[in-house]
Residue frames as a rotation matrix with the C-alpha (Angstrom) as fourth column:
MET 1
0.601 0.235 -0.764 -19.76
0.660 0.392 0.640 2.26
0.450 -0.889 0.081 -15.22
ALA 2
0.791 -0.277 0.546 -18.51
-0.411 -0.901 0.138 4.90
0.454 -0.333 -0.826 -12.79
GLN 3
-0.217 -0.969 -0.122 -15.07
-0.409 0.203 -0.890 4.62
0.886 -0.143 -0.440 -11.23
GLY 4
-0.911 -0.262 0.318 -15.15
-0.394 0.324 -0.860 2.09
0.122 -0.909 -0.399 -8.38
GLU 5
-0.066 0.993 0.093 -18.80
-0.993 -0.075 0.092 1.18
0.098 -0.086 0.991 -9.02
GLU 6
0.099 0.075 -0.992 -17.93
-0.322 0.946 0.040 -2.51
0.942 0.315 0.118 -9.30
ILE 7
-0.790 -0.503 -0.351 -16.84
0.171 0.370 -0.913 -2.62
0.589 -0.781 -0.207 -5.65
THR 8
0.200 0.980 -0.002 -19.80
0.179 -0.034 0.983 -3.28
0.963 -0.197 -0.182 -3.40
SER 9
0.121 -0.197 -0.973 -17.96
0.977 0.195 0.082 -3.12
0.174 -0.961 0.217 -0.06
PRO 10
0.919 0.249 0.307 -18.10
0.204 -0.964 0.170 0.29
0.338 -0.094 -0.936 1.67
SER 11
0.662 -0.710 -0.240 -14.60
0.294 -0.049 0.955 -0.21
-0.690 -0.702 0.176 3.06
LYS 12
0.728 -0.513 -0.454 -11.40
-0.684 -0.582 -0.440 1.19
-0.039 0.631 -0.775 1.61
VAL 13
0.819 -0.574 -0.018 -8.19
0.563 0.809 -0.171 -0.51
0.113 0.130 0.985 0.50
ILE 14
0.732 -0.671 -0.113 -4.85
-0.524 -0.662 0.535 0.66
-0.434 -0.333 -0.837 1.88
ILE 15
0.833 -0.551 0.059 -1.85
0.456 0.622 -0.636 -0.18
0.314 0.557 0.769 -0.31
ILE 16
0.764 -0.642 -0.069 1.54
-0.365 -0.517 0.775 0.31
-0.533 -0.567 -0.629 1.34
GLY 17
0.862 -0.501 0.076 4.61
0.323 0.429 -0.844 0.24
0.390 0.752 0.532 -0.88
GLY 18
0.718 -0.682 0.137 8.25
-0.625 -0.546 0.559 0.32
-0.307 -0.487 -0.818 0.09
SER 19
0.668 -0.616 -0.417 11.72
0.054 0.600 -0.798 -1.00
0.742 0.511 0.434 -0.56
ALA 20
-0.244 -0.860 -0.449 15.02
0.622 0.216 -0.753 -0.60
0.744 -0.463 0.482 1.27
GLY 21
-0.966 -0.211 0.152 14.40
0.011 -0.616 -0.788 0.67
0.260 -0.759 0.597 4.79
SER 22
-0.287 0.940 0.183 10.65
-0.643 -0.330 0.691 0.11
0.710 0.080 0.700 4.71
LEU 23
-0.046 0.293 -0.955 10.54
0.390 0.886 0.253 -2.96
0.920 -0.361 -0.154 6.97
SER 24
-0.803 -0.296 -0.517 11.43
0.583 -0.214 -0.784 -0.95
0.122 -0.931 0.344 10.06
VAL 25
-0.813 0.574 0.100 8.53
-0.573 -0.818 0.040 1.41
0.105 -0.025 0.994 9.26
LEU 26
-0.073 0.803 -0.592 6.10
-0.363 0.531 0.766 -1.46
0.929 0.270 0.253 8.77
LEU 27
-0.273 -0.102 -0.957 7.11
0.682 0.681 -0.267 -2.79
0.679 -0.725 -0.116 12.18
VAL 28
-0.979 0.073 -0.188 6.07
0.075 -0.737 -0.672 0.56
-0.188 -0.672 0.716 13.64
VAL 29
-0.617 0.763 -0.193 2.83
-0.759 -0.511 0.403 0.88
0.209 0.395 0.895 11.66
LEU 30
-0.308 0.567 -0.764 1.31
-0.215 0.741 0.637 -2.60
0.927 0.360 -0.106 11.67
PRO 31
-0.667 0.087 -0.740 1.19
0.668 0.512 -0.541 -3.17
0.332 -0.855 -0.399 15.46
LEU 32
-0.883 0.304 -0.357 -0.80
-0.024 -0.789 -0.614 0.07
-0.469 -0.534 0.704 15.78
LEU 33
-0.564 0.735 -0.376 -3.56
-0.646 -0.110 0.755 -0.96
0.514 0.669 0.537 13.36
GLN 34
-0.712 0.324 0.623 -6.45
-0.530 0.333 -0.780 -2.24
-0.460 -0.885 -0.065 15.47
GLU 35
-0.759 0.573 0.309 -9.19
0.630 0.767 0.123 -4.79
-0.167 0.288 -0.943 15.01
GLY 36
0.251 0.928 -0.276 -12.22
0.675 -0.372 -0.637 -3.24
-0.694 -0.026 -0.719 13.37
LEU 37
-0.581 -0.507 -0.637 -10.17
-0.143 -0.707 0.692 -1.33
-0.802 0.493 0.338 10.79
ASN 38
0.479 0.868 0.130 -12.58
0.065 0.113 -0.991 -0.60
-0.876 0.483 -0.003 7.94
ALA 39
0.559 -0.371 -0.741 -10.05
-0.829 -0.261 -0.495 -1.36
-0.010 0.891 -0.453 5.22
ALA 40
0.879 -0.459 0.127 -7.94
0.468 0.882 -0.053 -4.14
-0.088 0.107 0.990 3.82
VAL 41
0.538 -0.796 -0.279 -4.19
-0.599 -0.593 0.537 -3.52
-0.593 -0.122 -0.796 4.05
VAL 42
0.941 -0.232 0.247 -2.06
0.338 0.678 -0.653 -4.66
-0.016 0.698 0.716 1.10
LEU 43
0.457 -0.860 -0.227 1.75
-0.285 -0.383 0.879 -4.64
-0.843 -0.337 -0.420 1.40
VAL 44
0.934 -0.258 0.245 3.90
0.319 0.302 -0.898 -4.42
0.158 0.918 0.364 -1.73
THR 45
0.616 -0.785 -0.056 7.60
-0.496 -0.442 0.747 -4.52
-0.612 -0.433 -0.662 -0.97
HIS 46
0.492 -0.578 -0.651 10.72
-0.647 0.257 -0.718 -5.33
0.582 0.774 -0.248 -2.97
ARG 47
0.217 -0.416 0.883 12.08
-0.803 0.438 0.404 -8.61
-0.555 -0.797 -0.239 -1.59
HIS 48
-0.597 -0.514 -0.616 13.71
-0.759 0.612 0.224 -11.86
0.261 0.601 -0.755 -2.61
THR 49
0.278 0.733 -0.620 11.79
-0.473 0.667 0.576 -15.13
0.836 0.133 0.532 -2.83
ARG 50
-0.258 -0.451 -0.854 13.98
0.433 0.736 -0.520 -16.69
0.864 -0.504 0.006 -0.13
SER 51
-0.982 -0.116 0.146 12.80
-0.062 -0.535 -0.842 -14.06
0.176 -0.837 0.519 2.38
GLU 52
-0.362 0.932 -0.007 9.12
-0.290 -0.105 0.951 -14.86
0.886 0.347 0.308 1.80
VAL 53
0.287 0.509 -0.811 8.40
0.543 0.611 0.576 -17.04
0.789 -0.606 -0.101 4.84
LEU 54
-0.488 -0.580 -0.653 10.62
0.866 -0.225 -0.447 -15.05
0.113 -0.783 0.611 7.19
LEU 55
-0.940 0.133 0.314 8.99
-0.105 -0.989 0.103 -11.72
0.324 0.064 0.944 6.35
GLU 56
-0.081 0.996 -0.021 5.43
-0.306 -0.005 0.952 -12.95
0.948 0.084 0.305 6.66
ALA 57
0.190 0.085 -0.978 6.21
0.770 0.605 0.202 -14.69
0.609 -0.791 0.049 9.96
LEU 58
-0.775 -0.542 -0.323 7.77
0.629 -0.619 -0.470 -11.51
0.055 -0.568 0.821 11.30
LEU 59
-0.749 0.557 0.359 4.79
-0.373 -0.802 0.467 -9.39
0.548 0.216 0.808 10.25
ALA 60
0.166 0.865 -0.473 2.31
0.033 0.474 0.880 -11.88
0.986 -0.162 0.050 11.67
ALA 61
-0.120 -0.287 -0.950 4.15
0.912 0.346 -0.220 -11.91
0.392 -0.893 0.220 15.00
ARG 62
-0.905 -0.335 -0.262 4.06
0.411 -0.845 -0.343 -8.11
-0.106 -0.418 0.902 15.29
ALA 63
-0.744 0.636 0.204 0.70
-0.341 -0.624 0.703 -7.18
0.575 0.453 0.682 13.76
ARG 64
-0.678 0.626 0.386 -2.59
-0.374 0.158 -0.914 -7.25
-0.633 -0.764 0.127 15.65
LEU 65
0.375 0.804 -0.462 -4.52
-0.837 0.079 -0.541 -7.86
-0.398 0.590 0.703 12.46
PRO 66
0.486 -0.183 0.855 -4.29
0.205 0.974 0.092 -11.26
-0.850 0.130 0.511 10.75
VAL 67
-0.162 -0.622 -0.766 -1.70
-0.807 -0.363 0.465 -11.56
-0.568 0.694 -0.443 7.98
ARG 68
0.537 0.467 0.703 -2.67
0.022 0.825 -0.565 -13.68
-0.843 0.319 0.433 4.97
ASP 69
-0.695 -0.635 0.338 -1.04
0.297 0.175 0.939 -14.95
-0.655 0.752 0.067 1.82
ILE 70
-0.172 0.616 -0.769 -2.59
-0.781 -0.561 -0.275 -13.51
-0.601 0.553 0.577 -1.33
GLU 71
-0.469 0.150 0.870 -4.52
0.437 0.896 0.081 -16.05
-0.767 0.419 -0.486 -3.35
GLU 72
-0.990 0.090 -0.105 -5.49
-0.135 -0.479 0.867 -15.18
0.028 0.873 0.486 -6.90
LYS 73
-0.429 0.903 0.036 -9.19
0.191 0.052 0.980 -14.30
0.883 0.427 -0.194 -7.29
ASP 74
-0.166 0.358 -0.919 -9.65
0.986 0.046 -0.160 -13.64
-0.015 -0.933 -0.361 -3.55
LYS 75
0.350 0.315 0.882 -11.16
0.320 -0.925 0.204 -10.27
0.881 0.211 -0.424 -2.67
PRO 76
-0.746 -0.663 0.055 -9.45
0.197 -0.300 -0.933 -8.13
0.636 -0.686 0.355 -0.04
GLN 77
0.307 0.862 -0.402 -11.41
0.650 0.119 0.751 -8.08
0.695 -0.492 -0.524 3.20
PRO 78
0.402 -0.119 0.908 -11.47
-0.454 -0.887 0.085 -5.32
0.795 -0.447 -0.411 5.83
GLY 79
0.667 -0.142 0.731 -9.29
-0.733 0.052 0.678 -5.84
-0.134 -0.989 -0.070 8.87
ILE 80
0.775 -0.444 0.450 -6.83
0.410 0.895 0.177 -8.19
-0.481 0.048 0.875 7.14
ILE 81
0.270 -0.790 -0.550 -3.22
-0.693 -0.556 0.459 -7.57
-0.669 0.258 -0.697 6.07
TYR 82
0.914 0.006 0.406 -2.18
0.270 0.736 -0.620 -9.09
-0.303 0.676 0.671 2.74
ALA 83
0.104 -0.947 -0.305 1.48
-0.341 -0.322 0.883 -9.37
-0.934 0.013 -0.356 1.67
ALA 84
0.767 0.123 -0.629 2.21
-0.640 0.073 -0.765 -9.43
-0.049 0.990 0.135 -2.07
PRO 85
0.764 -0.496 0.413 4.31
0.349 0.856 0.383 -12.48
-0.543 -0.148 0.827 -2.96
ALA 86
-0.084 -0.890 -0.449 7.83
-0.346 -0.396 0.850 -12.11
-0.934 0.227 -0.275 -4.28
ASP 87
-0.851 -0.506 0.140 8.41
-0.021 0.300 0.954 -12.29
-0.524 0.809 -0.266 -8.04
TYR 88
-0.305 0.793 0.528 4.83
0.949 0.203 0.243 -11.50
0.086 0.575 -0.814 -9.10
HIS 89
-0.904 0.213 0.370 3.16
-0.177 -0.976 0.129 -8.22
0.388 0.051 0.920 -9.97
LEU 90
-0.609 0.747 -0.265 0.01
0.683 0.325 -0.654 -7.70
-0.402 -0.579 -0.709 -7.92
LEU 91
-0.893 0.416 0.171 -3.04
-0.207 -0.718 0.665 -6.24
0.399 0.558 0.727 -9.67
PHE 92
-0.580 0.800 0.151 -6.76
-0.095 0.118 -0.988 -5.91
-0.809 -0.588 0.007 -8.98
GLU 93
-0.725 0.459 0.514 -9.48
0.681 0.365 0.635 -7.24
0.104 0.810 -0.577 -11.26
PRO 94
-0.624 0.526 0.578 -12.49
-0.148 -0.806 0.574 -4.98
0.767 0.272 0.581 -12.04
ASP 95
0.480 0.839 -0.255 -14.46
0.107 0.233 0.967 -6.73
0.871 -0.491 0.022 -9.26
GLY 96
0.559 -0.324 0.763 -11.70
-0.775 -0.533 0.341 -5.90
0.296 -0.782 -0.549 -6.76
SER 97
0.957 -0.188 0.222 -10.20
0.072 0.892 0.446 -9.39
-0.282 -0.411 0.867 -6.54
PHE 98
0.210 -0.971 -0.111 -6.47
-0.491 -0.203 0.847 -10.06
-0.845 -0.123 -0.520 -6.59
ALA 99
0.998 -0.065 0.013 -4.58
0.045 0.518 -0.854 -11.04
0.049 0.853 0.520 -9.73
LEU 100
0.337 -0.941 0.037 -0.94
-0.103 0.002 0.995 -12.13
-0.936 -0.339 -0.096 -9.95
ASP 101
0.996 -0.028 -0.088 1.16
-0.090 -0.068 -0.994 -11.54
0.021 0.997 -0.070 -13.04
SER 102
0.445 -0.884 0.142 4.68
0.425 0.349 0.835 -12.72
-0.788 -0.311 0.531 -13.92
SER 103
0.841 -0.112 0.529 5.36
0.470 -0.331 -0.818 -10.32
0.267 0.937 -0.225 -16.80
GLU 104
-0.002 -0.973 0.230 8.58
0.648 -0.177 -0.741 -8.34
0.762 0.147 0.631 -17.12
LYS 105
-0.187 -0.177 -0.966 9.89
0.939 -0.320 -0.123 -6.27
-0.287 -0.931 0.227 -14.23
VAL 106
0.542 0.343 0.767 8.83
0.492 -0.869 0.041 -2.63
0.681 0.356 -0.640 -13.97
ASN 107
0.610 -0.446 0.655 11.36
-0.653 -0.751 0.097 -0.20
0.448 -0.487 -0.750 -12.48
TYR 108
-0.393 -0.843 -0.367 13.65
-0.556 0.536 -0.635 -3.23
0.732 -0.046 -0.680 -12.09
SER 109
-0.782 0.149 0.605 11.10
-0.564 0.243 -0.789 -4.71
-0.265 -0.958 -0.107 -9.68
ARG 110
-0.125 0.819 -0.560 8.55
-0.453 0.455 0.766 -7.51
0.883 0.350 0.314 -9.48
PRO 111
0.289 0.940 0.183 6.31
0.953 -0.265 -0.143 -6.87
-0.086 0.216 -0.973 -7.65
SER 112
-0.711 -0.392 0.584 6.32
0.486 -0.874 0.004 -3.28
0.509 0.287 0.812 -8.83
ILE 113
-0.555 0.495 -0.669 4.70
0.543 -0.394 -0.742 -0.77
-0.631 -0.774 -0.050 -6.50
ASP 114
-0.750 0.257 -0.610 3.73
-0.535 -0.777 0.331 1.36
-0.389 0.574 0.720 -9.51
VAL 115
-0.788 0.446 -0.425 1.85
-0.106 0.582 0.806 -1.56
0.607 0.680 -0.411 -11.07
THR 116
-0.486 0.618 -0.618 -0.20
0.855 0.481 -0.192 -2.19
0.178 -0.622 -0.763 -7.93
PHE 117
-0.584 0.250 -0.773 -0.86
0.254 -0.848 -0.466 1.49
-0.771 -0.468 0.432 -7.22
GLU 118
-0.819 0.249 -0.516 -2.00
-0.564 -0.509 0.650 2.12
-0.101 0.824 0.558 -10.79
SER 119
-0.677 0.592 -0.436 -4.28
0.243 0.740 0.627 -0.92
0.695 0.319 -0.645 -10.76
ALA 120
-0.457 0.496 -0.738 -5.78
0.862 0.043 -0.505 0.12
-0.219 -0.867 -0.448 -7.41
ALA 121
-0.765 0.145 -0.628 -6.36
-0.128 -0.989 -0.072 3.64
-0.631 0.025 0.775 -8.71
ARG 122
-0.788 0.447 -0.424 -8.36
-0.490 -0.039 0.871 2.38
0.372 0.894 0.250 -11.67
VAL 123
-0.483 0.603 -0.635 -10.41
0.415 0.796 0.440 -0.18
0.771 -0.051 -0.635 -9.72
PHE 124
-0.167 0.391 -0.905 -11.02
0.986 0.066 -0.153 1.52
0.000 -0.918 -0.397 -6.37
GLY 125
0.119 0.218 0.969 -10.83
0.433 -0.889 0.146 5.21
0.893 0.402 -0.200 -7.29
PRO 126
0.041 -0.083 0.996 -11.51
-0.594 -0.804 -0.043 7.34
0.804 -0.589 -0.082 -4.19
ARG 127
0.935 0.314 0.168 -11.59
-0.322 0.546 0.774 4.22
0.151 -0.777 0.611 -2.00
ALA 128
0.511 -0.826 -0.240 -7.86
0.653 0.554 -0.516 3.68
0.559 0.107 0.822 -2.50
ILE 129
0.910 -0.400 0.107 -5.33
-0.373 -0.682 0.630 4.93
-0.179 -0.613 -0.770 0.03
GLY 130
0.664 -0.738 -0.120 -1.72
0.396 0.483 -0.781 4.70
0.634 0.471 0.613 -1.13
VAL 131
0.884 -0.464 0.058 1.27
-0.265 -0.395 0.880 4.90
-0.385 -0.793 -0.472 1.21
LEU 132
0.695 -0.715 -0.078 4.86
0.170 0.269 -0.948 5.16
0.699 0.646 0.308 -0.08
LEU 133
0.927 -0.371 -0.062 7.72
0.060 -0.018 0.998 4.45
-0.371 -0.929 0.005 2.31
SER 134
0.216 -0.964 -0.154 11.51
-0.620 -0.257 0.741 4.35
-0.755 -0.064 -0.653 2.29
GLY 135
0.722 -0.014 0.692 13.22
0.420 0.804 -0.421 2.93
-0.551 0.594 0.586 -0.79
ALA 136
-0.143 -0.963 -0.229 16.17
0.169 -0.252 0.953 3.17
-0.975 0.098 0.199 -3.15
ASN 137
-0.862 -0.146 0.486 14.48
0.500 -0.089 0.861 3.64
-0.083 0.985 0.149 -6.54
ALA 138
-0.868 0.485 -0.110 11.64
-0.496 -0.862 0.109 5.61
-0.042 0.149 0.988 -8.11
ASP 139
-0.674 0.647 -0.357 9.12
0.329 0.695 0.639 2.75
0.662 0.313 -0.681 -8.11
GLY 140
-0.277 0.689 -0.669 5.79
0.955 0.124 -0.268 3.88
-0.102 -0.714 -0.693 -6.68
ALA 141
-0.730 -0.050 -0.681 5.95
0.178 -0.977 -0.118 7.61
-0.660 -0.207 0.723 -7.34
GLU 142
-0.869 0.402 -0.290 3.96
-0.441 -0.361 0.821 7.61
0.225 0.841 0.491 -10.59
GLY 143
-0.489 0.708 -0.510 1.48
0.462 0.706 0.537 5.04
0.740 0.027 -0.672 -9.33
LEU 144
-0.439 0.301 -0.847 0.84
0.827 -0.232 -0.511 7.00
-0.351 -0.925 -0.147 -6.14
HIS 145
-0.864 0.109 -0.491 0.26
-0.238 -0.949 0.209 10.09
-0.443 0.297 0.846 -8.25
GLU 146
-0.736 0.614 -0.285 -2.34
-0.170 0.240 0.956 8.14
0.656 0.752 -0.072 -10.24
ILE 147
-0.406 0.600 -0.689 -4.16
0.887 0.439 -0.141 7.17
0.217 -0.669 -0.711 -7.04
GLY 148
-0.556 0.148 -0.818 -4.45
0.358 -0.845 -0.396 10.87
-0.750 -0.513 0.417 -6.28
GLN 149
-0.897 0.188 -0.400 -5.64
-0.434 -0.541 0.720 11.64
-0.081 0.820 0.567 -9.80
HIS 150
-0.541 0.727 -0.422 -8.44
0.175 0.589 0.789 9.08
0.822 0.353 -0.446 -9.39
GLY 151
0.255 0.712 0.654 -9.64
-0.459 -0.506 0.730 10.71
0.851 -0.487 0.198 -6.18
GLY 152
0.565 -0.098 -0.819 -7.78
0.587 0.745 0.315 8.49
0.580 -0.659 0.479 -3.73
THR 153
0.945 -0.252 0.210 -5.70
-0.326 -0.642 0.694 9.56
-0.040 -0.724 -0.688 -0.73
THR 154
0.539 -0.824 -0.174 -1.90
0.291 0.376 -0.880 9.64
0.791 0.424 0.442 -0.90
LEU 155
0.938 -0.327 0.113 0.62
-0.206 -0.268 0.941 9.43
-0.277 -0.906 -0.319 1.92
VAL 156
0.505 -0.855 -0.117 4.39
0.103 0.194 -0.976 9.77
0.857 0.480 0.186 1.55
GLN 157
0.588 -0.395 -0.706 6.86
0.805 0.201 0.558 9.09
-0.078 -0.896 0.436 4.33
ASP 158
0.928 -0.342 -0.149 8.75
-0.320 -0.935 0.154 12.24
-0.192 -0.095 -0.977 5.31
PRO 159
0.670 -0.702 -0.242 12.12
0.106 0.413 -0.904 11.74
0.735 0.580 0.352 3.58
GLU 160
-0.007 -0.693 0.721 13.89
-0.760 -0.465 -0.454 13.13
0.650 -0.551 -0.524 6.64
THR 161
0.197 0.163 0.967 12.69
-0.873 0.478 0.097 10.03
-0.446 -0.863 0.237 8.56
ALA 162
0.949 0.231 -0.215 13.45
-0.313 0.786 -0.534 7.48
0.046 0.574 0.818 5.82
GLU 163
0.423 -0.820 0.386 16.41
0.129 0.476 0.870 5.12
-0.897 -0.318 0.307 6.06
VAL 164
-0.678 -0.513 0.527 16.69
0.622 -0.017 0.783 5.45
-0.392 0.858 0.331 2.26
ASP 165
-0.211 0.651 -0.729 15.04
0.123 -0.723 -0.680 8.67
-0.970 -0.233 0.073 1.13
TYR 166
-0.946 -0.262 -0.191 15.20
-0.129 -0.233 0.964 8.33
-0.297 0.936 0.187 -2.67
MET 167
-0.648 0.741 0.176 11.74
0.711 0.506 0.488 6.76
0.272 0.441 -0.855 -3.13
PRO 168
0.226 0.793 -0.566 9.75
0.879 -0.417 -0.233 9.29
-0.421 -0.445 -0.791 -1.07
ARG 169
-0.297 -0.381 -0.875 11.74
0.020 -0.919 0.394 12.19
-0.955 0.100 0.281 -2.53
CYS 170
-0.974 -0.014 0.226 10.87
0.223 0.125 0.967 11.03
-0.042 0.992 -0.119 -6.06
ALA 171
-0.161 0.987 0.020 7.19
0.972 0.155 0.176 11.15
0.170 0.048 -0.984 -5.16
LEU 172
0.281 0.268 -0.921 7.47
0.613 -0.789 -0.042 14.62
-0.738 -0.553 -0.386 -3.62
LYS 173
-0.696 -0.562 -0.447 9.25
-0.032 -0.598 0.801 15.91
-0.717 0.572 0.398 -6.73
LEU 174
-0.865 0.370 0.340 6.46
0.465 0.332 0.821 14.58
0.190 0.868 -0.459 -8.93
PHE 175
-0.045 0.924 0.381 3.41
0.180 -0.368 0.912 15.87
0.983 0.109 -0.150 -7.04
SER 176
-0.649 -0.059 0.758 2.05
-0.671 -0.426 -0.607 17.11
0.359 -0.903 0.237 -3.71
PRO 177
-0.660 0.412 -0.628 0.59
0.402 0.900 0.169 14.16
0.635 -0.141 -0.760 -1.77
THR 178
0.438 0.879 0.189 -2.41
0.157 -0.282 0.946 14.47
0.885 -0.385 -0.262 0.50
TYR 179
0.955 -0.158 0.250 -0.14
-0.277 -0.182 0.943 13.92
-0.103 -0.971 -0.218 3.51
THR 180
0.093 -0.959 -0.267 3.58
-0.222 0.242 -0.945 13.78
0.971 0.147 -0.190 4.24
VAL 181
0.836 0.458 0.302 3.99
-0.423 0.187 0.887 11.72
0.349 -0.869 0.350 7.39
ARG 182
-0.351 -0.868 0.350 6.46
-0.908 0.225 -0.353 10.43
0.228 -0.442 -0.868 9.94
PRO 183
-0.682 0.043 -0.730 6.33
-0.081 0.988 0.133 6.68
0.727 0.150 -0.670 10.73
GLY 184
-0.899 0.292 -0.327 4.57
0.404 0.266 -0.875 7.14
-0.169 -0.919 -0.357 14.06
GLU 185
-0.565 0.702 -0.433 1.83
-0.536 -0.712 -0.453 9.20
-0.627 -0.024 0.779 12.43
ILE 186
-0.797 0.182 -0.575 0.88
-0.514 0.295 0.805 6.69
0.316 0.938 -0.142 9.74
ALA 187
-0.768 0.503 -0.396 -1.29
0.536 0.844 0.033 4.20
0.351 -0.187 -0.918 11.68
PRO 188
-0.474 0.644 -0.601 -3.38
0.467 -0.394 -0.791 6.81
-0.747 -0.655 -0.114 13.54
LEU 189
-0.530 0.259 -0.808 -3.96
-0.645 -0.741 0.185 8.68
-0.551 0.619 0.560 10.29
LEU 190
-0.846 0.222 -0.485 -4.98
-0.253 0.633 0.732 5.52
0.469 0.741 -0.480 8.43
THR 191
-0.696 0.615 -0.371 -7.42
0.709 0.508 -0.488 4.70
-0.111 -0.603 -0.790 11.23
ARG 192
-0.344 0.570 -0.746 -9.01
0.037 -0.786 -0.617 8.13
-0.938 -0.239 0.249 10.95
LEU 193
-0.664 0.034 -0.747 -9.09
-0.709 -0.345 0.615 8.02
-0.237 0.938 0.254 7.14
THR 194
-0.788 0.351 -0.506 -10.99
-0.025 0.802 0.597 4.73
0.615 0.483 -0.623 7.18
SER 195
-0.581 0.646 -0.495 -13.46
0.740 0.166 -0.652 5.81
-0.339 -0.745 -0.574 9.85
ASP 196
0.327 0.800 0.503 -16.24
0.893 -0.435 0.111 8.38
0.308 0.413 -0.857 9.71
ILE 197
0.429 -0.243 -0.870 -13.99
0.511 -0.729 0.456 11.01
-0.745 -0.640 -0.189 11.31
SER 198
0.944 -0.102 0.315 -13.07
0.220 -0.520 -0.826 13.87
0.248 0.848 -0.468 9.00
VAL 199
0.279 -0.932 -0.231 -9.36
0.761 0.067 0.645 14.49
-0.586 -0.356 0.728 8.59
GLU 200
0.847 -0.024 -0.531 -7.85
-0.232 -0.915 -0.328 17.79
-0.478 0.402 -0.781 7.50
ARG 201
0.724 -0.636 0.269 -5.22
0.575 0.341 -0.744 17.78
0.381 0.693 0.612 4.79
ASP 202
-0.078 -0.873 -0.481 -1.69
0.931 -0.236 0.278 18.99
-0.357 -0.426 0.831 5.57
């Protein structure tokens, strides 16, 4: 079966990963994503279980798109924001549905951004769009690279704009992403990437 052939929806899946300093970027990006977005948005951030309700309430209050808890076996739907729960790795099954896993931490993290990016790369192939934001460790760099290797689109926050620049710098040292972007550029670019409008690479 060809890469991504299991997925019948024509829409794409946007996976946004971040750690320290990424919340302020999300609060810039999410309010700018409009109804009719032809992609599901999946957020994978390093956070503590006790912050679960507070974070999702904050995102829901700011975002124009609905924010939903991830339920195992659900399939991501276009125009909806999904937040990965704390203390579980988030993966995608071959049919595109969500799977939660409580195995050992990867890069000292659970959820691990690398785990989700790598799973999305294998399942969605060129339909995956990975975004890596501010953070204090290397989690996400290798997984984002894999999204690119499977034909997906990769965005890295410009380290000069990151509150904690280690995570985006790790990605830029590993490979050349499709785009290096400032926070205010992310939402408009994602909108164009998920529409029929062609977008030139950096």
